[in-house]
C-alpha positions as CSV (number, residue, x, y, z in Angstrom):
1,M,-10.5,6.7,26.1
2,N,-7.5,4.6,26.6
3,Q,-4.8,6.0,24.3
4,K,-2.8,2.9,24.3
5,F,-2.4,1.4,20.8
6,S,-5.1,-1.4,20.3
7,L,-5.4,-3.9,17.5
8,K,-8.9,-4.6,18.7
9,R,-10.0,-1.0,18.0
10,I,-8.5,-1.2,14.5
11,G,-10.6,-4.3,13.9
12,L,-13.6,-2.5,15.1
13,L,-12.9,0.3,12.8
14,L,-12.8,-2.1,9.9
15,R,-15.9,-3.8,11.0
16,R,-17.6,-0.5,11.3
17,Y,-16.6,0.5,7.7
18,F,-17.9,-2.7,6.1
19,I,-21.2,-2.5,8.0
20,E,-21.8,1.0,6.9
21,N,-20.6,0.5,3.3
22,Q,-21.7,-3.0,2.5
23,N,-23.9,-2.0,-0.4
24,Y,-21.2,0.2,-1.9
25,E,-18.6,-2.6,-1.6
26,L,-21.1,-5.1,-3.1
27,Y,-21.7,-2.7,-6.1
28,L,-18.1,-2.2,-6.6
29,W,-17.1,-5.9,-6.5
30,S,-20.0,-6.7,-8.9
31,I,-19.2,-3.8,-11.3
32,L,-15.5,-4.5,-11.5
33,T,-16.1,-8.3,-12.0
34,I,-18.4,-7.4,-15.0
35,V,-15.8,-5.0,-16.3
36,F,-13.0,-7.6,-16.2
37,M,-15.2,-10.2,-17.9
38,I,-15.0,-8.0,-21.0
39,F,-11.7,-6.2,-20.7
40,R,-9.2,-8.8,-19.8
41,N,-6.2,-6.9,-21.0
42,G,-3.3,-6.3,-18.4
43,N,-2.8,-2.8,-19.5
44,S,-6.6,-2.0,-19.2
45,A,-6.5,-3.6,-15.7
46,S,-3.6,-1.5,-14.6
47,A,-5.3,1.7,-15.8
48,I,-8.5,0.7,-14.0
49,L,-6.6,-0.1,-10.9
50,I,-5.0,3.4,-10.7
51,V,-8.2,5.2,-11.5
52,T,-10.6,3.3,-9.1
53,G,-8.0,3.3,-6.5
54,A,-7.6,7.0,-6.4
55,L,-11.3,7.5,-6.3
56,Y,-11.5,4.8,-3.5
57,A,-8.7,6.6,-1.6
58,V,-10.3,10.1,-1.4
59,R,-13.6,8.6,0.1
60,F,-12.2,8.0,3.5
61,F,-11.7,11.6,4.6
62,K,-14.5,13.1,2.6
63,V,-16.2,13.3,6.0
64,F,-14.4,16.5,6.7
65,N,-16.1,18.2,3.8
66,F,-19.2,18.5,5.9
67,A,-18.6,19.7,9.6
68,P,-21.1,17.4,11.4
69,N,-19.7,14.4,9.7
70,G,-16.2,15.4,10.4
71,I,-17.1,15.9,14.1
72,Q,-18.8,12.4,14.3
73,Y,-15.6,10.9,12.8
74,L,-13.4,12.6,15.3
75,L,-15.6,11.4,18.2
76,I,-15.1,7.8,17.1
77,P,-13.4,6.1,20.2
78,A,-10.1,5.4,18.5
79,T,-6.7,7.1,18.2
80,Q,-5.7,9.0,15.1
81,L,-2.9,6.4,14.6
82,E,-5.5,3.6,14.7
83,K,-7.7,5.5,12.2
84,T,-4.8,6.1,9.9
85,I,-3.8,2.5,10.0
86,S,-7.4,1.3,9.3
87,V,-7.6,3.6,6.3
88,F,-4.2,2.2,5.0
89,L,-5.5,-1.4,5.3
90,L,-8.7,-0.6,3.6
91,N,-7.6,1.6,0.7
92,T,-4.2,-0.2,0.0
93,V,-4.2,-3.8,1.4
94,Y,-7.9,-4.6,1.1
95,F,-8.3,-2.9,-2.2
96,I,-5.3,-4.8,-3.7
97,L,-6.8,-8.1,-2.5
98,M,-10.2,-7.2,-3.7
99,F,-9.0,-6.1,-7.1
100,T,-6.9,-9.3,-7.6
101,V,-10.1,-11.4,-6.7
102,V,-12.5,-9.5,-9.1
103,F,-9.7,-9.4,-11.8
104,S,-9.2,-13.2,-11.5
105,V,-12.9,-14.1,-11.3
106,G,-13.8,-11.7,-14.1
107,N,-11.1,-13.3,-16.3
108,V,-12.2,-16.9,-15.7
109,I,-16.0,-16.1,-16.3
110,G,-15.2,-14.0,-19.3
111,N,-13.0,-16.8,-20.9
112,L,-15.8,-19.4,-20.1
113,L,-18.5,-17.3,-21.6
114,E,-16.4,-16.7,-24.7
115,Q,-15.8,-20.4,-25.2
116,L,-19.4,-21.4,-24.4
117,I,-21.5,-18.7,-26.1
118,F,-19.4,-17.3,-28.9
119,S,-18.1,-19.7,-31.6
120,T,-15.2,-18.7,-33.9
121,S,-17.8,-18.5,-36.7
122,D,-19.0,-15.3,-35.0
123,T,-16.2,-13.1,-36.3
124,V,-17.6,-9.8,-34.7
125,A,-17.8,-11.3,-31.2
126,L,-14.4,-13.1,-31.7
127,Q,-12.5,-10.0,-32.8
128,F,-14.1,-8.0,-29.8
129,F,-13.0,-10.5,-27.2
130,Q,-9.6,-11.2,-28.8
131,S,-8.8,-7.5,-28.8
132,S,-9.9,-6.9,-25.2
133,K,-8.4,-9.8,-23.4
134,G,-4.7,-9.5,-24.4
135,F,-3.8,-12.7,-22.6
136,E,-5.4,-15.8,-21.3
137,F,-5.9,-16.0,-17.6
138,N,-2.7,-17.5,-16.1
139,I,0.0,-16.8,-13.5
140,Q,1.8,-14.4,-15.9
141,G,-1.3,-12.5,-16.4
142,L,-1.7,-11.9,-12.6
143,K,2.0,-11.1,-12.5
144,N,1.5,-8.2,-14.8
145,I,-1.0,-6.8,-12.4
146,W,1.3,-7.1,-9.4
147,I,3.9,-4.9,-11.2
148,S,1.5,-2.0,-10.9
149,F,0.8,-2.4,-7.2
150,G,4.0,-0.5,-6.1
151,V,2.8,2.5,-8.2
152,F,-0.7,1.9,-6.8
153,A,0.4,1.9,-3.2
154,A,2.2,5.2,-3.8
155,I,-0.8,6.8,-5.6
156,Q,-3.2,5.7,-2.6
157,A,-0.9,7.3,-0.2
158,I,-0.8,10.5,-2.3
159,F,-4.4,10.8,-2.8
160,T,-5.2,9.9,0.9
161,L,-3.0,12.8,1.9
162,G,-4.5,15.1,-0.6
163,S,-8.0,14.3,0.7
164,L,-6.9,15.5,4.1
165,Y,-5.5,18.8,2.8
166,F,-8.2,19.7,0.3
167,K,-11.9,19.9,1.3
168,R,-13.4,20.1,-2.2
169,N,-12.4,18.4,-5.5
170,A,-9.5,16.6,-3.7
171,I,-8.6,14.5,-6.8
172,L,-8.3,17.6,-9.1
173,K,-6.4,19.5,-6.6
174,T,-4.1,16.7,-5.8
175,L,-3.4,16.1,-9.5
176,L,-2.6,19.8,-10.0
177,S,-0.4,19.6,-6.9
178,L,1.5,16.7,-8.4
179,F,1.9,18.6,-11.6
180,V,3.4,21.6,-10.0
181,V,5.8,19.4,-7.9
182,A,6.7,17.4,-11.0
183,L,7.3,20.7,-12.9
184,A,9.4,22.1,-10.1
185,L,11.6,18.8,-10.0
186,G,11.9,18.9,-13.7
187,I,13.2,22.4,-13.7
188,L,15.6,21.6,-10.8
189,E,16.9,18.4,-12.6
190,Y,17.5,20.5,-15.8
191,F,19.7,22.9,-13.9
192,I,21.5,20.2,-12.2
193,F,22.3,18.5,-15.5
194,K,23.1,22.0,-17.1
195,I,25.6,22.6,-14.5
196,T,27.1,19.1,-14.9
197,F,27.3,19.2,-18.7
198,G,27.6,22.8,-19.3
199,S,25.5,23.1,-22.5
200,V,21.8,23.0,-23.4
201,T,22.4,20.5,-26.1
202,E,24.3,18.0,-24.1
203,T,21.8,18.4,-21.2
204,L,18.9,17.6,-23.4
205,K,20.9,14.6,-24.8
206,A,21.6,13.5,-21.4
207,L,18.0,13.7,-20.3
208,N,17.0,11.7,-23.4
209,A,13.5,13.0,-23.1
210,G,12.2,11.1,-26.0
211,D,12.3,7.7,-24.5
212,F,13.2,8.4,-20.9
213,V,16.2,6.0,-20.9
214,W,19.0,6.5,-18.5
215,D,22.0,6.4,-20.7
216,E,25.0,5.2,-18.6
217,N,27.4,6.0,-21.5
218,I,26.6,9.8,-21.2
219,F,26.3,10.2,-17.6
220,P,29.4,10.1,-15.3
221,K,29.6,6.6,-13.5
222,A,29.6,8.4,-10.1
223,L,26.4,10.4,-10.9
224,T,24.7,7.3,-12.4
225,E,25.3,5.2,-9.2
226,T,24.3,8.1,-7.0
227,W,21.1,8.6,-9.0
228,K,20.2,4.9,-8.8
229,I,20.7,4.8,-5.0
230,F,18.7,8.1,-4.5
231,W,15.8,6.7,-6.5
232,S,15.8,3.3,-4.8
233,I,15.9,4.9,-1.4
234,S,13.2,7.4,-2.3
235,G,11.0,4.6,-3.7
236,Y,11.1,2.8,-0.3
237,L,10.6,5.8,1.9
238,F,8.0,7.7,-0.2
239,I,5.0,5.7,0.7
240,P,5.6,5.6,4.5
241,F,6.5,9.3,4.4
242,C,3.1,10.1,2.9
243,W,1.3,8.0,5.5
244,I,3.3,9.7,8.3
245,V,2.3,13.1,7.0
246,S,-1.3,11.9,6.7
247,Y,-1.2,10.9,10.3
248,F,0.1,14.2,11.6
249,R,-2.4,16.1,9.4
250,L,-5.3,14.0,10.9
251,T,-4.0,14.9,14.4
252,E,-4.4,18.5,13.5
253,K,-8.1,18.1,12.9
254,E,-10.0,19.5,15.9
255,I,-13.7,19.3,16.9
């Protein structure tokens, strides 16, 4: 096989996926549309986006859970880079676009049904729809969804990487790994602030764990600016880092 990067092969990989999973995609589109006809709240949509996105992400490399399927996947005439890019396009770019469409369509249909079927005299139905929608369908409503997409892209990258490292129960094992990493970072952060402030009381006050607010009046200005720069750079680099590691992990797979 020609190892030169080919956009055509990426297109063929995408086509292959949709041909093999057309029924699954149809069910997913239909179910999510119905869900958003009822639950039109932005917070609910964000939660659904994260959960369904994680489940969607771990599907692509589940083939390695069963040796024959894994071998068949490795024998597909495409480079590992092309396969990684195709997975990124599917579980991040395509899923975001699909989610936006079903959220919009579900909101429109849900609002129309509410106006056409349920009158304000039906207090039970009215209270149910009013409590579930949160906002009328408009540009601001979609903007609230887009705020979650950065977090979503990071989660997709994490769970894709997790599905390559864990053969069984990838979601649970990935969540456990995230907990361990978060705990380790929390302990490290505590000791850094302990060294900076010199006392447990001042450290806890600086961390402001109750509302997770960065208090610039407590932290030294230099530390504040350094921390902001660090998180800004980390945010931009984290997602591509996960995908690069996923690529190298995929190249380690052998027939």
